N, C-alpha and C positions, 0 to 999 in steps of 0.2 A: 324338276322331277319330269320324269315321262308318264304318260297316260297309256290308258288301252287295257292292260291286263287286269284281269279281276283281284289280284294279289295286291296293287297298288291302290285300284279302287277303294277296295275294302280299308286299304291304309287311309287313304284321303277321308272317307266317309267317318272312320273312327277318330281321326286327327281332327275333323272339321265340326262332326257333329255329336260326340259323345262328352261335349263339355258337361259339368255338373250346373243343373240350375236348382239355386239353393233352395226356393221353397218348393216342398214336394209336391203339392198340387199342381203348382207350373209346371214343375217338371213331367208329369203325367200327361197334361195336355200338348206340350211341346213335343214329346215322343210321338203322339198320335198323329199332330199335324205333319210335322217334319220326317215322320217316319224312320224314326232312329234302327239303327241295327239292332234285332233281338239278341236274348244270350246265348241261343246257338252259335250264330256268326260271332259273339264275344269269346266264346269257350275255343273258338277255332284259332280267331286271332291272339289268345293268348299263348295257345301252344306255339305258334308260328312266331311270335314274338320271342318266345323264351328260346327256341332254338336259334333266331338269328342272333340274339345278345352271346348265347354260349358259345357258338361255331367263332364269333367275332373275338372274342377274348381268347379261344385255343389258337386262332391265327397268330395272335401276337404280331399284330402290324399296324400301322396307324395310316396305309398308303392308298386303303381301298375306300368307294364309297360306303362302305357297310361300318367302318370306324367314324366315317363323318356322321352318322344318321345312330349313332348307339345311344345319346342322348335323347333324342327323338323318339326313339325304340322304347326306352324305358318310360318316359311320359305317357305313352301308348299303352303300354302295358298298364302303367295305373288305373288310366281311364277304362280300360276293357275290364279291369277285373272288378270295378264297381258297376257294372251291370250283371254280374254273376247272381245267381241264387245260391242256397246253401249247398243243393245237390251238384250244380256245375262245379264249385270248388271241390267237391268230393270226386269228381268226374276227371278233373285236372289233377289232385291229390294221386290218384289212382297210377297215373302215367311216370310217377316221381320215385325214385329207389326208397324202399323204406329205412330205417335206421338200422336194422340189423342186416341187412344186404348192401349199405353204403360200401362198406369194405372192398366188396368183391365186384362193385360199380365198374364202369368206364368214368374215365375220367370226364369227358362232356356230361355224364349223367351227375357227377359231383359237382360240378360248375353249375347246370341246372338248378339242383334241390337247393343250394346257397343261396342261388338269384331268387328261387319261388319263395322261400321261407324270410328273406326280407322283405319282398314285395307283398306278402300278407300282409301285415301291421298297416301298411301303407296304404290299403284300400279304404277302410274305415268305414263301410257299410253294415247297418244290421247284419245283412247274411254272413258277410265277412266274420263279423265278432262272433255271429253263433256258430261258424264253421269252426274256428280256431278255439272255442272253447269246448265245443263237443268233442274235438280232436285232442285236446290236453288232458279232458276227462276219460275218454276212452281208452287211452295209453299210458297214464301216468302209474299205475300199478301193475300193468303187463310186463312180464319177463321178455316179450317178444314185442317192441314197440315199433310203432311206425314213425314216431319223431323222440327225439330222446328229451332226457328233464331239462337240459342244457338249453336246448332248441325252445323247449315251452317257456323257460326263463324268459328267454331274448325275446319271444312273441309280446307277453304281455308287458315286457319294462317298454316296448317302440310303440304300444297300441295306444295309450290315451290321448296324445297330443295328434293324433293322425283320424281320429273319429269325427266323421260327416255330421253325424246329428246326436249328439249325446242324449240318450233317453233313458227312460225308467227301464225298459227291457233290458238294455244293453249293462246298465248297470245291475242289475239282477243277475245277468250271464255271468258276469265277471265275480261274482260275490260266491255265485257257487263254484269257483274253481279255487278257492281258499283254502279249505282242510280237507281235501281229498286225497290227498298224500297220507297211507295208512302208517308207514313204518317210521317211527320220529330217528331212528337209525340209519335210515336209507342215505345212500348218497346222494348229495346235493338238496337235501332236506331243508336246510337253513337257507339256502338262496333261494328257493322256490318257495317256501313259507313268507319271505319277506318280498318278493317280487309281485307275488299274487295278492299281498295285503296293501302293497304300495300303490299298486294297480287301481284298485278301487279306490283308496284314499283321493288319487289323482283327478278319477274320472269326478268325484264329489267335489273337489275343487273346481273343474271345470263347470259343472252344474251350479252350483251354489254359492261357492265362495263371495263371488261378484254382488250377489243379493244381499250376502250378509254382513257387507261393509256398513259402517256408521255413516247416516245420512250428513252429507257435507253439504256447503255450498252450492248451489247449482252453477255448473260452468257449461261451455262449450263442450269440453272433453267429456264432460259425464255426460250431456246429451249424445253424443257420437257412441259413447259404450252403451248406452241405453239402446241406440239404433242397432248397434252390431251385436247385441247380445243373442243368444240363441232363442228361438220360440220355443221350445222345450224347457217349460219351469222344473225347478228343483222339485224333485220327489221327497218331499221332506220327510213324510212317515218312514219311508225306506231309509233314510240317511238318518233319522233319529234311531230308528232301531240297530243300525249298523253301530253307532256312534255309543249308544248303550251295552250293546254287545260288548264290545271292544273295553270299553272303560271297565267293565265287569269281571273280564277275562284278567286285565291289567292289574286289577285289585288281590285276584287269589291266586295268580299265577306265581310259580317256584321256578319256573325255566328262566335261565340267565337271557337267554335269546328271543325267548317270546316277548320278555318283559320289555327289553330295548326296541322290538319291532313294532310292538304297541304304541309306545309312546310316539316314535317316528311316524307310524301310520297316523293317528289322531293330530297330529301337528301339519302333516303332509295335506288334510282336507281343507287346511285355510280358516277353519270355521271359527268364530268367536266363543261358541258352546264349549269346543274342548279346552279352553284356557282353564278353566277351573278343576279341570280332571288333570293335566299335565303338571300345573302349578306347584299342589305340594312337593313333587320330585323335584325340583329345583333345591329345595331346603330340608324336605323331609328325610329323616333316618328310617330307613324300610326294617321292620321287626325281622330279625334273624339274619340279617346282612351283616357283614364284618364291615369296619370303616372304608376299606378301599373299595369295597363292592359298591358301598353307597356313594363314594365321591364318584366312581363310574358312572353311575346311574345317572348322578346329577349333573356331570358334564355332556351325558348323553342327551340330557332332557334340555339342556341350556344351547345347545347346538341345534337339537331339531326346533327350537324358537326360531329358528333364520326362516322356516318356512312360515310363519305367522307375524315376524314382525313388520313386512311391508303393507299388510293389509290391517293390523291393528298396531301400530307402533305405540299408542299411548299406553294401553294395557300390558302390551312387552316390557315397554320401559320401566315401569311400575315393578316389574318382577324383576328385572335383573340390575339395575341400579343399585338398589339395597345389597345385592351379593358384590358388586364390585367395590362398593364403599369398606365394607366388611374386612378390614383389613387382617383377621383374623384367619380368613378361608386360605385354602390352598392355592398358590400361585395362579394353577392352572385353570381354577374355578373361576378366579377372579378375571383372568384373561379372555376365558370363555365368556363370560358375562360381558365385557368390555365389548370384544367382538360383535355381540348382538346390540347392545347398547349404540354403538357406534352406525348401525344402519337403522336406526328407530326415528330417524330425523329429530337430532336432539335440538333443544332450544339453545339459544345463545346463553341464556343463565346456567342450564345443568353443564355445557362445555365449560364455561369461566368456573363453577365450582371444580371440576375435574382439573382444571390447570392449576387452580389454587392449591388443590390436593395432593397435586404431583412433588410438591414443595416436602411434603412429608412423609411421602412415600418409603416405606422401610424396605420393600423388597425391588432389588433392583433387574430382577427379571419381568415384574409387573410393569416397573416405570420404565423400561425399555420397549416393551410390546405395545405400551400405551403412546408415546414417544413415535414410533414407528407408524402407529397406525392412524395417529391424526396427520402424521406427514403424509402418508399415502390417500387417505380421506382429502386431506387439503389440495392436493393436486390432480385428484383426479379428473379424467375428461368425461365419467358417466352422466350422462344428463338426468339420472333419476338421483344423483345427489350433488347438485352443483349448489342448491341451496345450504346444503349441510357443509359443502366445502368453502361456501362465502364465509359461514358463522366459524369455522377453524381456522381459516386463515387469520381472523381479528383476535383468537384467543392464541394461537399457536405462540406467539412472543413471551406470553407467559407462562410457558409449561417450561418444566425444568427438562432438560435433555439427558439421557440416559445415554454411555456409550461405554460400555465397559465388559470385555471379555468374549471368547468365542461361544460360550454356553450361553449367551443372552441374546434377545432378540435386539438389532442394534443398525443403526445407518452407519455406512463405512465410507470413507472419501480419500482420494489421493489429491494431491496439491503439490504444484511448486508453488508457493507462496507467500508472499512476504506478510504475516499475521498481524503486523504494527499497523503498515501503511494498506494494509486490503488492497494490494495489488499483485496481481500474478494470474496463473493460472489453476483452474480449480475443478475438478471430475467428482460426479458422486455417484454413489452407488447406491439405492434404495433396497434395503434386504431384511427380511425379517427369517430369520434362520430359526431353527428348532429350539423350542423353549423345553425338550426333552430330551432324553440321550441320543435318539436316532429319529423320533419322529416328530415333527412339528405337531401342536395343537392343531386343532381342525379349524380351517379357515376357509369358509365360502366365499368365493368369488371367482370373477371371470380371469382365465388365463389369456383367452383369446377373443377378440371380437372383431370383426371384418365386416364393415360397411358398405363396401364398393362391391364385392362379390356374393358370398355367401350371407343372405341379409340375417340369418339368425344363427349365423354360427357362434355358439355359445357354449363353451367348456367348462364346468366346475369339478372342481376335485376336491375332497375334503377327507382327514382322517383323525381319527381320535383312538387313542392309542393307549393302553395301561399295562404294566407288568413287564415290559421286555427289560432284560438285565443285559451286561455285560456277557453273562454265561449264553444265556437262551438265544441271544441273536449276535453278539460280535463274535463272540469263540464257535457258535454254531453257523455262523456263515462262513468262517475261515476251515472249518470242518468239512463242510460241503466241498471244497475245493481243494482237498487233502493236505491242507496248509495247518501246522500244528499251532495249536493256540499258546499262550503263557502257560507253565505250570501254577495248581493249584498247591496252597500252604498243606502238607500233610495233616490229616486230622489228628494223628498222631503228637504232633508237637502245639497242638491248639492248647492243650493245659499248661504246657512249658513257656508258651508265650504271654498267655493271660490266667496266673495263676491267682488263686481267690476273688477272680472276678467272672461275671458274667457278661458274657456279650450275646445279647438275643439278634438272631439273624433278622435283618432285612428284608430276606426273600419275600416277593409279592405272592399271593394265593397262587396264580395263573396270568399267562400273559392274555390280553383280548384287545379287539380293536373293532370298531366299526368305520367303513369305507362308504363313502358315496361319490358317485360321479355321473355327472349331467354330459351326454354329448349329442348334441343338435336336440333330439326331442326323445332319447333314449335316456329314461332316469335308471340308475341301480344303487342299492343299499343293500349293505351285507354285514353282518355280525360275525365274527369268527374267532377263536379261541383255542386254547391249547387241549382242552378236552374235545372238541369238535375236530381239532386235528388230529389227534389220538384214532380218530375212524378215518383219516384220509379222504376226507368228506371233499374238499374243493380240488384237490391235486389230483385225486384219482378220476375224479369227472374230467379234468379236464386234460389228463392222460389219454382218458377213454375217446374223448370227443377226438384229441389229435391222432390217436391210432384209426380211428374210424376212417376219417378224411384223408391222411396223408401217408399212411403206409398202405403198400398192396399185398396181396397174399404170400409175398416172399419175403416179405420185412423190411422192403426198400423203401427209404424215407424219400418220398416226393409228392407232390399235387399243387394246387391251387386254393388260395384263401381269398375268397371272393367276399366285397362288401358293397353293399348298395344302399347309398341314402339320399334321402331326396327332402332335406331339410326346409325348404320353405314354402312347401305345398299349403300345410294346415294355416298358414298366417294369412293366405290371401283369399280363404271361403269367407271369409267375414264381410267382405266387401260386399258381397250380393244381398246381404240382408239391408243395406242401406237404401235400394232402390226397390221400387215395385215393379219395373218392367225389365226384362231379360239382359242383363249386362254381364258381361265375363270378364272380368280382370283375373290375368293368371301371372304369378310369377315362380317359374320353375328351377331349380336348382337340380336337376339329376348330379349324383357323383357316383361312379364305380372305381372301385380301388380293386386291383388284381395283383396278387404275390406269387409268381410261380418260384418253385426252387425244387432242387432236386441235389439231395446230398450224399455223399458216397465217399466211403472211408479209403485212405492209401494205405495197404496193408504192408507196405515196403518200410514205413516208419513206424517210430514208437508211437508217436500220436500224429495223426495226417488225416484232413479231410479237403476234399472239392467240394466247393459248392456253387452252383449254377442257380442264379436270382435273376427272376423277370419281373420287375415292379411295372406297373403300368397305372396310366390314369386316366378316367375319361370323363370329362367334366363339361356341362354344357349351362348356360343362363338364357333361359328364354323368358320374355315378356310378352304378353298380349294386352290390348286392351280393345274390347270389339263388345259390339251392340247385335244382338241376332236380329234379322230382317224376317220375319214371319212369312213373308208374303213369297219368297224363294229360299226360305230355311238358309240363307248364307251370312256368314260373318263379316261385318264391317269396321273394321277399326285398324289400329297401328302394331307392328308386329316386330320384334328385335330378337336377334340369336346370336349368342356367342357361344362358341364350342374349341374345348382345347383337348387334344388326344396327345400323350407322350408314353415311351415306352424306353427303358433304362436297361437292357438285360445287361449283365456281368457276371463275372466269373471270379469266384475265390477261391486260392488256395493256400491254406494253412497247415504247415508242420512245425513239430518240435523237437529237436534231435534229442538224443539222451545227453550230451553236454551242455544244453541249454540254448543251443543255437537256433533261432526261429527263424522260419522262410514265411513269407508274408507277400503273395504274387496275387494282382487281378488285372481284369483286361475287360473291355465294353468293345462288344461287336458292334453294336449301334448307340447313337446318342440322336433319337429323333423325337421331334415335339414338332405340331403342327395346329395353328389357332384360324377358325374360321370365323369371320365376322359377318353379319347377314344384316342390314337395317331395313324394314320395310317387308313387302310380300315376298321373301326369297328374290329378291333384285338386290343389285349391286353388291355381290358377295366378295368379299376380300379374304385371300389366303394367305398366311403367313409361316412358313417351313423353315425349321432350323434343321440345317445340315452342316455336320462337323467339316473343319477344314483338314483336307486330308495332308497337309503339309505338316500337321502336328498329331493327327488321330486318324488312324485307319481301320478296317476291321480285324488287321492283325497285330495291332498294338497291344502289347501287354506290358506291366510293370509290376518288378519284382523287387521285394526288398529283404536282406538278410541281415538279422540283427543279432548281437550276442554281447552278453555285458559279464563282465569280472570286477570283481572286488577285493582289495587286499589291504591288510591293516599292516602300514610300515612302521616299525618300532625302529626307534631312536635310542640309543644307550647314553649318548653325550650329554652334559648337561647344557641346555641352553642358554643364552644369554635374557639376564631379565628383560620383562619388555620396557621399562623406564629407560635403562642403558639402550636398546634398541633403537628406540625412538630418537632416543638424541644423538646417535649414531648417524642416523638419516635424515636428520632434521627437515622434518615436513615441512616447518614454517618457513624456510631459506629460500625455496623457488616453488612454489606450489604451480607452476607451467610445468617443469620437470616431472612428468607422469613416467618417463621411461625408466628415470630410476627409483620413483617411486615403484613400480611394478615389478622393477629385479629384486628389489629389497626385500618386496612381500612374498615372491616367489623362494627367495632363497631361505627365507624365515621358514617356511612351510616345511620345507625339504630338510631342513635341519632339526626338526621336533618331529615327535610320532603324528603320525595323520595317516587316515584313509585316500586308498587311489582308486577310484570307480573307472572304469575304462570301457567306453561303449563304442562297438564299430558299427555301422551302417552302410550296407551296400544297397546301391540303388542299380537295376539296369531298367533302362526304356528301350525297348523294342519296338520300332517303328515300323518295321517290316522285316522280312526273313533276312535282307541283307545289310539292314542299315540298324544299329544301335548306339546308344548314349549310356555310358556307365560313369556313376557318382559314387566314390568312397567316404564317408564321414568317419575320421577316427578322432574322437573324444575323450580327453583326460581330465579327470577332476579331482584335485588334492584339496582337502579340507580337512582341519583339525575336527578333533570330536564334540569341541565345544561351539562349534560353526565361527569363531570369531575370525577365522584367516581362510580364506578361498582363492583356488588359482584355476581357472578352466581352459584348457588349450584346444581348439578344434582344428583339425587339418581336414581339409576339404580337396579332393583331387577328381578332376571331370575330363572324360575322353568324350570329344565333340566331332562327329566325323566331319560335319560341314563346314565347321573352324579348321581342321586339319590341324589339330594343334591340343594340348594336353593344358588344361588349366591347374593351377595349385595356388591355394590361397589359406593364409594362416590365420585364425582369430585367438587372442589371447582377452581374458576378463580376470580382472583381479580384485579380490574386496578384501578388506580390514577394518576390522571394528576393534579400536584400542582403547585404553585408558576405560574401561568397564568402572563405573560407579560403584561404592560399597553401598548394595540397597539396604545394609541394617543401621546406615547411618543418616544424618542430615545436617546441614551446615559447615561441612569440612570442605567446602568448594570443590569435592570432586566430579559434581555433575557438569562442571564448567570446565574439566580438563579432558572431557571424552571427545571422540574424533571418529569419524566413518570415513572411511576412502573408497572409491568405487572408479575405475578403470578400466578402459576398452580398447584393445588394439586389432587393426587388420593390416595385413604385410603379405608380402609374396614369399618369404622366407622362413625355413623351421626355426631361425633362432629367435628366443622369445624376445619381444620388443623393438627388435632392430627394423628399419626403414620399413616403418609403417604408412601405408595409404592413409588410414583415417585412425585419428587418436580422438577417443573421447574421456572425460574423467571428471570427477567432484570430488571436493573436499568437503566435508562436513564438521561445522566445530561451533561449538556454543558462542554465542555471541548477547552477552548482557544486554538487555534493554536500556542500562545506564550507559553504555560505550556506544549504542546507536542514536539513542533520542537525544543525550544531550548535545550531540553534535548540531542536533537543528533548533537549539533552544538559545535564546538570547541569555538568558541566566541559567547555568546548569543546578540543575535539581539535586538535592542529596540522593544519598546511594539508597537510603530506605524506601523512597519514592517507589525503585523499580523492583523492588523485591516481591515475592507472592504476596497476597492478602493474608496469609495464614503465617507467613515466616516469624513472626515473634511467638504465635501460640506452639508453633512446631518445637522453636528451641527450648520452650517451655515444657514441651512433653517428652522430649529429649533426655532432658536433665532428670524428669520423672520416671524413666525408664520406660517411656513409649513412644519410642522411634518410628512407629507406623500408625500413628494415631491416624484419625482422620484428619487433623489438620498439617500434617506432616505428607500425607498421600495427595492432597491436594498441592501442597507447596512443591512436592519432589515432581509432579505432574508439569507445573508451570515451568521449573528451572530447567527439566530435561528437553524442553522443546528447543530446537535447531528454528531460530526466528530466521534465520538467512535461509536455511535450505530446508522446507519441512516438508516432509513426507510422513503421511501416519498411514497406519494400515494394522488396525488392532485385531481382524478376524482371525489372527494365528494365536492370539494370547489366550493360554490355557488359566483353567483354574488353578488358586495358588493359595496357600496359607502359612502364616510366618507366626513361629512362637520366638517373642524377645525374653527380658528377663522375667514379667511376671504379666506378660498380656500377650495375647493370642489375636491374631487377625484372621477369620475363619474362611472359607472358602466363598462363603454369601457376603464377604466384605464387611462383617460386623466384629469390631473389636471388644473382647471379653477381657476383664482382670482374670489371671490366673494365680492364686499363692501358690506356688508350687514349696511343697514340703521339702528338706533338707532328707536326702538319701532313699526317697521314694522315687517309683518308678510310674508312668503315666503312659496311657494311651494318647499318642499324639493323633495319630489317624490311622484306621484301618479298612479292609473290606470287610462289610458286616452281612454278608451272604453267607450262606451254611457252608458253600465252597469259597474259601478266601484266597484271593491273589496275592496279597501282601498285608503288611501291618507294619506299624514303625512306632515303637517304645523309646521313649525317653526320661532318662535317669538323671537327676540332678545330682552334684557333687559336693559333697559335703565338707572337702579340703579345700576346693577351692570356690567359693561362693560364685554363683553367675554362671558357671560353666556346668556342661550338659553332656553327656555320653548319650549315644543315638543308637539304636538296634534295630536294622530293617531287616525284613522278612519278606525274600520275595521265591515264593514257590516254596522247593526245599532247601533254599539257598538262605545263608544269614550272614549278614554284614554288620560289623560292630564298627562306630566312629567313635575317638576319642578326641578329647583337645590336642591340637599339635604342641610340639616341643621343637623349639627353635624353629619353627616355621615349618617343621616338618610333620605329615601327616602318616601315621601306622593305620592301614587301616586291615582286619581282619575280617577274611573270606572264608567262611567256613572252617574257621580255627585255624587258618593260616595267616601269619602276618605279613603285611606288603605295604611297602614304603611308597607312596605315591609321590613322586618329585613333580615339582614345577614343571608343565607342560608336556609331561610325558606321560601320557593317559596309559590306562591298564585294563588290560580287558579280560576281566574274570571270568564270563561265562559268555561263548560265541554265540551257542545257541539260542540262550535267551537274551543277548545282546545288553550284557551288563557289564559297564565299564565305570571308571573313575577317572575324574580329572580335578587337577589342582592348578589354580591360578591364581593371581594376584590382581586385587583392585586398584585403584588410580591413587588411594591413600596409602599403597603399599602394604594392606593387610591380606593375609592369605587366607584362602577358602579352598574348599573341595566340593566337587559335585559328585553326586551316582547317578549315574543314568542308567535306565531298566526299559528301555525302549518298548519290548515286547510287553511287557506289563503295563506300560505306560505312565511311569511317574518320574520324575527329578528331583532329587533333594540336594539341597544348598547348606550347607554347614560352615560356621568358622569358629565353634570350640564354644562361642555360647550362643549363638541363635541358629535357626534353623528353619528353612523354608520347603516345604514340600509344593510339587505342583502336578497335578492329575490330569488323567485323560478325561474327554467330556463322557467317555462309554460310563463313566463311573457315579454318574450324576442320581445322587439319591439311595446309593449304595454304600454311604460310608460313615463314620461315625467316631468317637474321640474329641478332642480338646478343639478340634478343627472342625467339629460338627459335621452335619448329615450331608452337606452340599445338596440340597433339595430347594433352594430359594425359601423356605418360610422363613422369615427373620424372625418371627414372634414365636418362633418355636426353638429358636438356635441354641438354647441350653438343654437340651435333650442328651442324656448320658445313653450309656452303651446298652441300659437296662430298658432303653426307652421310654425312663421316667424323665419329666419334664421341672427342671430346678426355678425357682424364682429368686435364687441366689447363686453368684458366679462362683463363691467359695463351696457349697454343695455341688455345683456342677464339676469344678474342676477334682473335689474328692472320687466324685462317683467313677472317674476314670483311672484311678490308682489300681497298680495290680500288683497282686502279694499282698502281705501281710506290713503294713506301714500306715500309722496313724490310725485317727477317728473317723471312720468313713461314715458314720450315721450323720444324716442331713438335720441341721438346725433350725432350716425355716421351712415354710411349707411347700409342698410339690406334688406332681401328679403323674402316678403310676398306670400302665394299661391294664387292665385284668378282664379277661373273658369278652374283650372288645368294646369295653365300657370302660369311660374315665373317671376316676373317682378321688376326690380329696381324703387322704388317708396315708399316715405312715406304715400302718401294719401290712399293707400291700407289697412293702418293698423289703427283699431281704428276709423273707420268710419261706419256711416249709410248710406243707400241707399235704394230706393223702387227696389223691383223685378222687373226683366223683364222675366225671366224665367218663363214658365208656364207649368203644367203637369195636367193631370184628378185625381182627388181623388178617391181612392181606397178605400171600406168599405167592411169588411167581417163581413155579416150575418150568422145565425145560418148553413143553406143548400144552399146559394147563395153569390155571392160578386158584388156588385154594384157600377157601374162606374160612376163619372161624366159626364153627356153629354157636357158639356163645359169645356175646361182646365181653371184652375185659377193660379194665380202668386203664387209661392213659391221660398223659398230662396235657393240661391246654397248649394250642400252637406257639403261642410265645413263651412258655415256661420249658423246663429243660428237668431229664430225670434225676433225683437225686438219689437214692434207693431201688433198688428192685429184687426180684426174687424168681426160682427159676419153676415153671407151673407146667403140668403138661395141659397140652389143648389139643382138641379133637379138631379136625378139619374137613369141610367137604369142597372137593374138585369140581371144578368144570372146564371144557375146553377152551383153550386161551382165544380161538379166534370166533367163537360164538357172538353175538351182540346180546344177549342176555348177560355174558359175562363181564363184557364191557360196560354195560349199565350196572353192574352191581360192583364196579371198580369206582365207579364215580360216585354212586351214591351212598357209600362206605365212609366217605370221607364229612357225610353233613348228618348221617342217620345212623342207628344200629338197623342190621341187619336180622328184624325179628323173623323172617321167613326161612330163615338156614336152620332155625332151633330145630326143627322136624327133620330135618335132612339126615341122609344116612353119613357116617363116617367113613371118608376113604383114605384118612392120613392123621396119624398123632403124633404130636412133635413136641418137645419141652422148649418152651419160650421164656425169656426173660420179661418179666410183668412188672410195672411201675408199683412201688408201693408208697413213695414220697415224691413228691414235685419241690422245684424252688421256684418262685415268683420272680 
């Protein structure tokens, strides 16, 4: 590096002499002896460095010396900032554009502002903290702000882990930022409130949590911790007052957001004294809260204990372990408790207790979560959990494995494996999917940990959600993209579907969630719910932030997103505390990410955008271990540096034409990356530069895709050959190597029956230069039956390659057939032994299918009994019964008793359904199913219940139990033919009636019109809703019919006597009927449509009767929900009462909302109105957009608005008022 100029001298002085000496007195003495640069010089250096870094980013090149030094500039910027006083920070802030003027600022000023705000919390000095807190307090309630609320929140979240000397003064300054935002309804209030409280808690954790740990045996590690501990002791009186104040607020608050934030804040401190405060919220029922709200508070508290468990494992384990072992708790509460328990360093005895308890675990959801958690921890490489991992490995063989269904956490794997001889290939995927419909239960864990580069790269994410339904999430997501969701059942049809029956809606109160995220030293924790969403809180704040930075005065969307990280800085400061003389060890990892984008609409297309994107990354690793020689004020030591700079500018063009054809093109003008390596004091530098090979990629290279997809339903009127005859004609057993004949047979079979034809055309144009391009066209045709049993996929690929002076054409054909489907309603008829799967693949030069193939691959899967395989290897053949499933005989007895899908039979079917020779298992796509047999039902949660169905009665098999229902299935017994049933399926506004077949023919009534469904000739009833029927035959020659409603998300299989329903996982917790609620709560499986919990399966069955049929009165004890409390009583069921609850009526007009001046009687939330009367009601109206109006709307749900009684009357209207309610 050249010397001589004043600018370079300043840089060298700062780089060499501005190192932070960790003891304050020593630091002052060294400053005097070595004549360190003063604050004025540091201000100039900061301004200069900000300008240099900003202009380097604007240049968007990695070829210059400036790019090479950007990491060093970031380190120098941080060091220079540590010398500034509060006034110096203000001086620099005055050169940065204010928030209100950002939109009109230049691109350079916008980038500089982002770098400045990212660098501020990295300083960590007292003056920096004072400046940040004063800046926030002065601007937070102003309309014309210097920094936005979003930026204030970001500063606080990044601050605690970067503090140089945490002390009482800093803690008090941060406390003064907590309750300064005046308006509860202000945009961003929730996020700022959380950030300010959590910031204080994190500083308390740094100051006090280590001292708060229980004394343990003295070790070398403990001595090192004592040496590294900050000299500033914990300000116990300040902390005690803070804890006391938060605890008092928690006790009296009714604000849902604040309650959650207070609990998280207390736990974040890491102090033992908060454990008695938060412990009651794990099990306690808070007065005034509904059971749903209580469960959310409980789960939030349990997840918050992750912040305490590492420091106080014994105390926390004593709290969560009883919750996990209490099998009457909801699955989500139990899985949350087990997640904390697993991180509490459990003893071997406790783990053995868990393993033994898994064999009596009634909930598959909890069992599968426990199984996967133990497998994950047992194989962890995290050094903190090695003792736990060794203990888990000892008990893991004793744990029951749970691998069932897509809707449960599980371990999935695929294998080509001989399960008998333990020989073959196996590959495992360890996954813990969602235990809820859409969101996983909060899992605190590291998703990335890199020990070679970013030493403390530690990312955590957790989500705790409640109240999301298929309507407010799935349907809302589709509507956001203008996709029409499935239809609801019209409300006028509900009394017709459920006569003389009251189905209590399972609608949650509202959706809500907490989200936790840790990125390097930045911690974020937010609470958000539907009520906060109505104010447009977070989305409006993000939109405002985006529009300020990334749109100009003309509305053009362009700009730079710049983020600066320095993750390992705070880790190195502790080393200096260990030695009495001035030793400086530094490990710096400056990381700067830049994302330049420019979005332009393409006007001539119906939908089209051109997007220029330039992502760049500048990353350095700097290590120095040096001793300061006070004689000449120079450092002696070792220095190592590694720098990486990369930029990948590219352009994307996306257009979608009116006919659905999509054009997608991209081009990279540069593909640059440069590494600089330096060992020692800037000697022997090595430069590694990546340069694209211009034979394959130049600056003019462009790749364009043109994609078009069409679908057509091919209807065939001709009666197909039955499957058994077709299989005999093809004779798959004659020559298994004759794949050509097999492929042709499958293809001819598909084209002779009704099927779907999907055609996908993809054209690729690879333009290397203006005179040279390569074109590839792919034409894919996929023929498949609606039931998915037969598939043929043909891919024609043609390429024009100028360098080869020829055109290439390759044809690939793949076929699959799954034949002789076993009858899943039976066992013991050997149908499982006859099933077969065929997979074939061909690659050849001709269009003719299966001709002159280059490559042929195929596999035929058949069931091979254990007897046929193992008897060949035994000297003395064993009897057949030795090779049957363990539960074979029990299942035969159950079949005779009318329970062909009992637990014994399910185990037996599973064992006999395995292809032992060719074993491919993938249970990820298995959906939840419920089966109704003669007098038994197997529910969605895999529990078998005796259901004595009375003759001529109709029952709710399963229905969507929200207020807006998607489907309902009613089953009616046939009094003329015992055992046979009629099925009525309601899908939106459509009705389907299934009756037992006559002479193996099914006549299905769809919207009052009869349709005969012939074998393998599907009928599409409603194309928009994707409702169709398929008739097929099982291996035992029994016929069945399947109703598919793809948009609704259900499949119904019916053979005249038995019925099976399969539902999409988005309905989890939203169903009711004989199939129960699909919520994983096995102990509450017999909960009826009225939400009464029965102890007798007879009473449970009766509760699902619709219409006037039989005696519905329960004969055994049961529990019903009333006003949120559960009581043992019969009078709370099926009774009518006069409403005593009163609420104000809220009417939404065009631009105003009107509230009744007087509260009127209303029914409880779970109950319905029986009788009403028309009354004249007076209303007071307020503007819709006023904050007070929104507040009153929320308050009206939980209290009487007494303040409206004296207000003027703006409108009078006759309204139906409840006079009688039904429980």
